[in-house]
C-alpha positions in Angstrom: 89.5 -18.3 81.4 87.8 -19.8 78.3 91.2 -20.0 76.5 92.8 -21.7 79.5 89.9 -24.1 79.7 90.3 -25.1 76.0 94.1 -25.4 76.2 93.9 -27.4 79.4 91.8 -30.2 77.8 93.4 -33.5 77.3 95.4 -33.6 74.0 94.6 -30.1 72.9 98.2 -28.8 73.2 99.5 -31.9 71.5 97.2 -31.4 68.6 98.2 -27.7 68.3 101.9 -28.7 68.5 101.5 -31.3 65.7 99.6 -28.9 63.5 102.4 -26.4 64.0 105.3 -28.8 63.7 106.0 -28.7 60.0 103.6 -25.9 59.1 101.9 -27.8 56.3 98.3 -29.2 56.4 97.9 -32.7 57.7 95.2 -35.3 57.2 93.2 -36.7 60.1 94.8 -40.2 60.1 98.3 -38.8 59.9 97.5 -36.4 62.7 96.1 -39.2 64.7 99.4 -41.2 64.2 101.5 -38.2 65.2 99.4 -38.0 68.4 100.4 -41.5 69.5 97.3 -43.0 67.9 94.8 -41.1 70.2 91.3 -42.2 69.7 89.5 -40.9 66.7 86.6 -39.6 68.7 88.9 -37.5 71.0 90.8 -36.1 68.0 87.6 -35.3 66.2 86.3 -33.5 69.3 89.5 -31.5 69.8 89.6 -30.5 66.1 86.0 -29.4 66.3 86.7 -27.3 69.4 89.8 -25.8 67.9 87.9 -25.0 64.7 85.1 -23.4 66.7 87.7 -21.3 68.6 89.3 -20.1 65.3 92.6 -21.8 66.1 92.5 -24.6 63.4 90.7 -25.0 60.1 90.4 -27.7 57.5 90.8 -27.5 53.8 89.4 -30.0 51.4 91.9 -31.9 49.2 91.2 -34.5 46.6 91.5 -37.4 49.0 90.5 -36.0 52.5 90.3 -32.8 54.5 93.7 -31.5 55.7 94.0 -29.6 59.0 96.2 -26.6 59.7 96.5 -23.7 62.2 94.9 -20.5 61.3 96.6 -17.1 61.7 95.1 -17.0 65.2 96.6 -20.5 65.9 100.0 -19.3 64.7 99.7 -16.3 67.0 98.9 -18.7 69.9 102.0 -20.7 69.2 104.1 -17.5 69.2 102.5 -16.4 72.4 103.4 -19.7 74.1 107.1 -19.2 73.2 108.1 -17.8 76.5 106.4 -20.7 78.3 108.3 -23.1 76.1 111.6 -21.3 77.0 110.7 -21.4 80.7 109.8 -25.1 80.6 113.2 -25.9 79.0 115.0 -24.0 81.7 112.9 -25.8 84.3 113.6 -29.2 82.8 117.4 -28.6 82.9 117.2 -27.8 86.6 115.5 -31.1 87.4 
C-alpha cells in the first residue's frame, strides 16, 4: 500500500517517466521543464520522496546535481511494463 500511495501522488509517475526516458541523469531545471514546468516546490518534494524510497538519486556535477533512477527505480519501470501495454490496448479501444 505504501508503494501505491507514493506512485499515486500528483506528478510522481511523470517524474519517474522523465527520469527513465533517455536514461541519463538530468538536472533539476531541465526535469522541471520536461514536466510541463511544474512548480519547483512540488518537484523538490517528489524528488525527495523518490530518493527516500530508493527509487531516484542525485549525483553532483560541476554545475548542479543531476537526478537519475536507481536500480530499484529501473526495476519499477520494468514492473510497470504490463500496465503500459494494457493502457495502450485500452486507449485503442476508446
